[in-house]
mmCIF file of the N, C-alpha and C atoms, coordinates in Angstrom:
data_MODEL
# 
_entry.id   MODEL 
# 
loop_
_atom_site.group_PDB 
_atom_site.id 
_atom_site.type_symbol 
_atom_site.label_atom_id 
_atom_site.label_alt_id 
_atom_site.label_comp_id 
_atom_site.label_asym_id 
_atom_site.label_entity_id 
_atom_site.label_seq_id 
_atom_site.pdbx_PDB_ins_code 
_atom_site.Cartn_x 
_atom_site.Cartn_y 
_atom_site.Cartn_z 
_atom_site.occupancy 
_atom_site.B_iso_or_equiv 
_atom_site.pdbx_formal_charge 
_atom_site.auth_seq_id 
_atom_site.auth_comp_id 
_atom_site.auth_asym_id 
_atom_site.auth_atom_id 
_atom_site.pdbx_PDB_model_num 
ATOM 1   N N  . MET A 1 1  ? 162.536 39.042 62.971 1.00 0.00 ? 1  MET A N  1 
ATOM 2   C CA . MET A 1 1  ? 161.846 38.387 64.098 1.00 0.00 ? 1  MET A CA 1 
ATOM 3   C C  . MET A 1 1  ? 161.952 36.875 63.932 1.00 0.00 ? 1  MET A C  1 
ATOM 4   N N  . LEU A 1 2  ? 162.231 36.209 65.022 1.00 0.00 ? 2  LEU A N  1 
ATOM 5   C CA . LEU A 1 2  ? 162.300 34.753 64.978 1.00 0.00 ? 2  LEU A CA 1 
ATOM 6   C C  . LEU A 1 2  ? 160.906 34.167 64.821 1.00 0.00 ? 2  LEU A C  1 
ATOM 7   N N  . TYR A 1 3  ? 160.858 32.988 64.196 1.00 0.00 ? 3  TYR A N  1 
ATOM 8   C CA . TYR A 1 3  ? 159.569 32.332 63.977 1.00 0.00 ? 3  TYR A CA 1 
ATOM 9   C C  . TYR A 1 3  ? 158.891 32.034 65.306 1.00 0.00 ? 3  TYR A C  1 
ATOM 10  N N  . GLN A 1 4  ? 159.702 31.578 66.287 1.00 0.00 ? 4  GLN A N  1 
ATOM 11  C CA . GLN A 1 4  ? 159.130 31.214 67.587 1.00 0.00 ? 4  GLN A CA 1 
ATOM 12  C C  . GLN A 1 4  ? 158.524 32.444 68.266 1.00 0.00 ? 4  GLN A C  1 
ATOM 13  N N  . GLU A 1 5  ? 159.204 33.581 68.146 1.00 0.00 ? 5  GLU A N  1 
ATOM 14  C CA . GLU A 1 5  ? 158.674 34.799 68.759 1.00 0.00 ? 5  GLU A CA 1 
ATOM 15  C C  . GLU A 1 5  ? 157.361 35.208 68.102 1.00 0.00 ? 5  GLU A C  1 
ATOM 16  N N  . ALA A 1 6  ? 157.294 35.059 66.793 1.00 0.00 ? 6  ALA A N  1 
ATOM 17  C CA . ALA A 1 6  ? 156.073 35.415 66.075 1.00 0.00 ? 6  ALA A CA 1 
ATOM 18  C C  . ALA A 1 6  ? 154.920 34.536 66.528 1.00 0.00 ? 6  ALA A C  1 
ATOM 19  N N  . VAL A 1 7  ? 155.195 33.246 66.700 1.00 0.00 ? 7  VAL A N  1 
ATOM 20  C CA . VAL A 1 7  ? 154.149 32.305 67.128 1.00 0.00 ? 7  VAL A CA 1 
ATOM 21  C C  . VAL A 1 7  ? 153.675 32.653 68.529 1.00 0.00 ? 7  VAL A C  1 
ATOM 22  N N  . LEU A 1 8  ? 154.593 33.113 69.377 1.00 0.00 ? 8  LEU A N  1 
ATOM 23  C CA . LEU A 1 8  ? 154.212 33.439 70.749 1.00 0.00 ? 8  LEU A CA 1 
ATOM 24  C C  . LEU A 1 8  ? 153.424 34.741 70.803 1.00 0.00 ? 8  LEU A C  1 
ATOM 25  N N  . GLN A 1 9  ? 153.693 35.641 69.870 1.00 0.00 ? 9  GLN A N  1 
ATOM 26  C CA . GLN A 1 9  ? 153.029 36.944 69.897 1.00 0.00 ? 9  GLN A CA 1 
ATOM 27  C C  . GLN A 1 9  ? 151.665 36.923 69.220 1.00 0.00 ? 9  GLN A C  1 
ATOM 28  N N  . LEU A 1 10 ? 151.449 35.976 68.317 1.00 0.00 ? 10 LEU A N  1 
ATOM 29  C CA . LEU A 1 10 ? 150.165 35.914 67.614 1.00 0.00 ? 10 LEU A CA 1 
ATOM 30  C C  . LEU A 1 10 ? 148.982 35.734 68.562 1.00 0.00 ? 10 LEU A C  1 
ATOM 31  N N  . PRO A 1 11 ? 149.007 34.739 69.457 1.00 0.00 ? 11 PRO A N  1 
ATOM 32  C CA . PRO A 1 11 ? 147.868 34.570 70.368 1.00 0.00 ? 11 PRO A CA 1 
ATOM 33  C C  . PRO A 1 11 ? 147.653 35.802 71.238 1.00 0.00 ? 11 PRO A C  1 
ATOM 34  N N  . THR A 1 12 ? 148.738 36.444 71.662 1.00 0.00 ? 12 THR A N  1 
ATOM 35  C CA . THR A 1 12 ? 148.616 37.621 72.523 1.00 0.00 ? 12 THR A CA 1 
ATOM 36  C C  . THR A 1 12 ? 147.911 38.754 71.792 1.00 0.00 ? 12 THR A C  1 
ATOM 37  N N  . SER A 1 13 ? 148.303 39.023 70.561 1.00 0.00 ? 13 SER A N  1 
ATOM 38  C CA . SER A 1 13 ? 147.685 40.103 69.798 1.00 0.00 ? 13 SER A CA 1 
ATOM 39  C C  . SER A 1 13 ? 146.230 39.778 69.490 1.00 0.00 ? 13 SER A C  1 
ATOM 40  N N  . PHE A 1 14 ? 145.944 38.502 69.233 1.00 0.00 ? 14 PHE A N  1 
ATOM 41  C CA . PHE A 1 14 ? 144.574 38.089 68.947 1.00 0.00 ? 14 PHE A CA 1 
ATOM 42  C C  . PHE A 1 14 ? 143.701 38.273 70.182 1.00 0.00 ? 14 PHE A C  1 
ATOM 43  N N  . ILE A 1 15 ? 144.232 37.873 71.347 1.00 0.00 ? 15 ILE A N  1 
ATOM 44  C CA . ILE A 1 15 ? 143.477 38.005 72.597 1.00 0.00 ? 15 ILE A CA 1 
ATOM 45  C C  . ILE A 1 15 ? 143.255 39.481 72.910 1.00 0.00 ? 15 ILE A C  1 
ATOM 46  N N  . ASN A 1 16 ? 144.274 40.313 72.701 1.00 0.00 ? 16 ASN A N  1 
ATOM 47  C CA . ASN A 1 16 ? 144.133 41.747 72.970 1.00 0.00 ? 16 ASN A CA 1 
ATOM 48  C C  . ASN A 1 16 ? 143.063 42.356 72.072 1.00 0.00 ? 16 ASN A C  1 
ATOM 49  N N  . SER A 1 17 ? 143.051 41.981 70.816 1.00 0.00 ? 17 SER A N  1 
ATOM 50  C CA . SER A 1 17 ? 142.044 42.496 69.888 1.00 0.00 ? 17 SER A CA 1 
ATOM 51  C C  . SER A 1 17 ? 140.651 42.033 70.303 1.00 0.00 ? 17 SER A C  1 
ATOM 52  N N  . PHE A 1 18 ? 140.567 40.765 70.722 1.00 0.00 ? 18 PHE A N  1 
ATOM 53  C CA . PHE A 1 18 ? 139.285 40.217 71.142 1.00 0.00 ? 18 PHE A CA 1 
ATOM 54  C C  . PHE A 1 18 ? 138.763 40.960 72.364 1.00 0.00 ? 18 PHE A C  1 
ATOM 55  N N  . ILE A 1 19 ? 139.663 41.247 73.325 1.00 0.00 ? 19 ILE A N  1 
ATOM 56  C CA . ILE A 1 19 ? 139.269 41.964 74.539 1.00 0.00 ? 19 ILE A CA 1 
ATOM 57  C C  . ILE A 1 19 ? 138.788 43.369 74.180 1.00 0.00 ? 19 ILE A C  1 
ATOM 58  N N  . LEU A 1 20 ? 139.479 44.025 73.242 1.00 0.00 ? 20 LEU A N  1 
ATOM 59  C CA . LEU A 1 20 ? 139.076 45.373 72.843 1.00 0.00 ? 20 LEU A CA 1 
ATOM 60  C C  . LEU A 1 20 ? 137.692 45.359 72.215 1.00 0.00 ? 20 LEU A C  1 
ATOM 61  N N  . ILE A 1 21 ? 137.423 44.368 71.381 1.00 0.00 ? 21 ILE A N  1 
ATOM 62  C CA . ILE A 1 21 ? 136.109 44.263 70.732 1.00 0.00 ? 21 ILE A CA 1 
ATOM 63  C C  . ILE A 1 21 ? 135.025 44.021 71.776 1.00 0.00 ? 21 ILE A C  1 
ATOM 64  N N  . ILE A 1 22 ? 135.281 43.112 72.710 1.00 0.00 ? 22 ILE A N  1 
ATOM 65  C CA . ILE A 1 22 ? 134.302 42.805 73.754 1.00 0.00 ? 22 ILE A CA 1 
ATOM 66  C C  . ILE A 1 22 ? 134.055 44.035 74.620 1.00 0.00 ? 22 ILE A C  1 
ATOM 67  N N  . ALA A 1 23 ? 135.108 44.812 74.875 1.00 0.00 ? 23 ALA A N  1 
ATOM 68  C CA . ALA A 1 23 ? 134.973 45.997 75.721 1.00 0.00 ? 23 ALA A CA 1 
ATOM 69  C C  . ALA A 1 23 ? 134.119 47.058 75.037 1.00 0.00 ? 23 ALA A C  1 
ATOM 70  N N  . GLN A 1 24 ? 134.133 47.075 73.694 1.00 0.00 ? 24 GLN A N  1 
ATOM 71  C CA . GLN A 1 24 ? 133.383 48.091 72.962 1.00 0.00 ? 24 GLN A CA 1 
ATOM 72  C C  . GLN A 1 24 ? 131.944 47.669 72.691 1.00 0.00 ? 24 GLN A C  1 
ATOM 73  N N  . LEU A 1 25 ? 131.640 46.384 72.844 1.00 0.00 ? 25 LEU A N  1 
ATOM 74  C CA . LEU A 1 25 ? 130.294 45.897 72.533 1.00 0.00 ? 25 LEU A CA 1 
ATOM 75  C C  . LEU A 1 25 ? 129.201 46.562 73.371 1.00 0.00 ? 25 LEU A C  1 
ATOM 76  N N  . PRO A 1 26 ? 129.348 46.680 74.694 1.00 0.00 ? 26 PRO A N  1 
ATOM 77  C CA . PRO A 1 26 ? 128.269 47.289 75.495 1.00 0.00 ? 26 PRO A CA 1 
ATOM 78  C C  . PRO A 1 26 ? 127.927 48.704 75.026 1.00 0.00 ? 26 PRO A C  1 
ATOM 79  N N  . GLY A 1 27 ? 128.945 49.510 74.722 1.00 0.00 ? 27 GLY A N  1 
ATOM 80  C CA . GLY A 1 27 ? 128.697 50.870 74.254 1.00 0.00 ? 27 GLY A CA 1 
ATOM 81  C C  . GLY A 1 27 ? 127.993 50.871 72.910 1.00 0.00 ? 27 GLY A C  1 
ATOM 82  N N  . TYR A 1 28 ? 128.367 49.944 72.038 1.00 0.00 ? 28 TYR A N  1 
ATOM 83  C CA . TYR A 1 28 ? 127.749 49.848 70.712 1.00 0.00 ? 28 TYR A CA 1 
ATOM 84  C C  . TYR A 1 28 ? 126.285 49.450 70.846 1.00 0.00 ? 28 TYR A C  1 
ATOM 85  N N  . VAL A 1 29 ? 126.009 48.472 71.693 1.00 0.00 ? 29 VAL A N  1 
ATOM 86  C CA . VAL A 1 29 ? 124.632 48.018 71.896 1.00 0.00 ? 29 VAL A CA 1 
ATOM 87  C C  . VAL A 1 29 ? 123.805 49.132 72.529 1.00 0.00 ? 29 VAL A C  1 
ATOM 88  N N  . ALA A 1 30 ? 124.384 49.849 73.486 1.00 0.00 ? 30 ALA A N  1 
ATOM 89  C CA . ALA A 1 30 ? 123.663 50.935 74.139 1.00 0.00 ? 30 ALA A CA 1 
ATOM 90  C C  . ALA A 1 30 ? 123.338 52.037 73.137 1.00 0.00 ? 30 ALA A C  1 
ATOM 91  N N  . ALA A 1 31 ? 124.265 52.331 72.241 1.00 0.00 ? 31 ALA A N  1 
ATOM 92  C CA . ALA A 1 31 ? 124.032 53.367 71.235 1.00 0.00 ? 31 ALA A CA 1 
ATOM 93  C C  . ALA A 1 31 ? 122.933 52.929 70.275 1.00 0.00 ? 31 ALA A C  1 
ATOM 94  N N  . GLU A 1 32 ? 122.969 51.670 69.858 1.00 0.00 ? 32 GLU A N  1 
ATOM 95  C CA . GLU A 1 32 ? 121.944 51.154 68.944 1.00 0.00 ? 32 GLU A CA 1 
ATOM 96  C C  . GLU A 1 32 ? 120.569 51.198 69.611 1.00 0.00 ? 32 GLU A C  1 
ATOM 97  N N  . ASN A 1 33 ? 120.508 50.796 70.873 1.00 0.00 ? 33 ASN A N  1 
ATOM 98  C CA . ASN A 1 33 ? 119.230 50.789 71.582 1.00 0.00 ? 33 ASN A CA 1 
ATOM 99  C C  . ASN A 1 33 ? 118.749 52.215 71.826 1.00 0.00 ? 33 ASN A C  1 
ATOM 100 N N  . GLY A 1 34 ? 119.678 53.136 72.044 1.00 0.00 ? 34 GLY A N  1 
ATOM 101 C CA . GLY A 1 34 ? 119.305 54.525 72.287 1.00 0.00 ? 34 GLY A CA 1 
ATOM 102 C C  . GLY A 1 34 ? 118.726 55.161 71.035 1.00 0.00 ? 34 GLY A C  1 
ATOM 103 N N  . ILE A 1 35 ? 119.270 54.807 69.872 1.00 0.00 ? 35 ILE A N  1 
ATOM 104 C CA . ILE A 1 35 ? 118.788 55.376 68.612 1.00 0.00 ? 35 ILE A CA 1 
ATOM 105 C C  . ILE A 1 35 ? 117.404 54.824 68.283 1.00 0.00 ? 35 ILE A C  1 
ATOM 106 N N  . SER A 1 36 ? 117.254 53.532 68.443 1.00 0.00 ? 36 SER A N  1 
ATOM 107 C CA . SER A 1 36 ? 115.994 52.882 68.094 1.00 0.00 ? 36 SER A CA 1 
ATOM 108 C C  . SER A 1 36 ? 115.188 52.601 69.359 1.00 0.00 ? 36 SER A C  1 
# 
């Protein structure tokens, strides 16, 4: 993999991971509130 391609893909993978975490937060909070 070229260095430039790696640099371009890093922000994308980071943003995708961040979006996945944010998408899972409401369900996690709802589960925590439901238990307690």
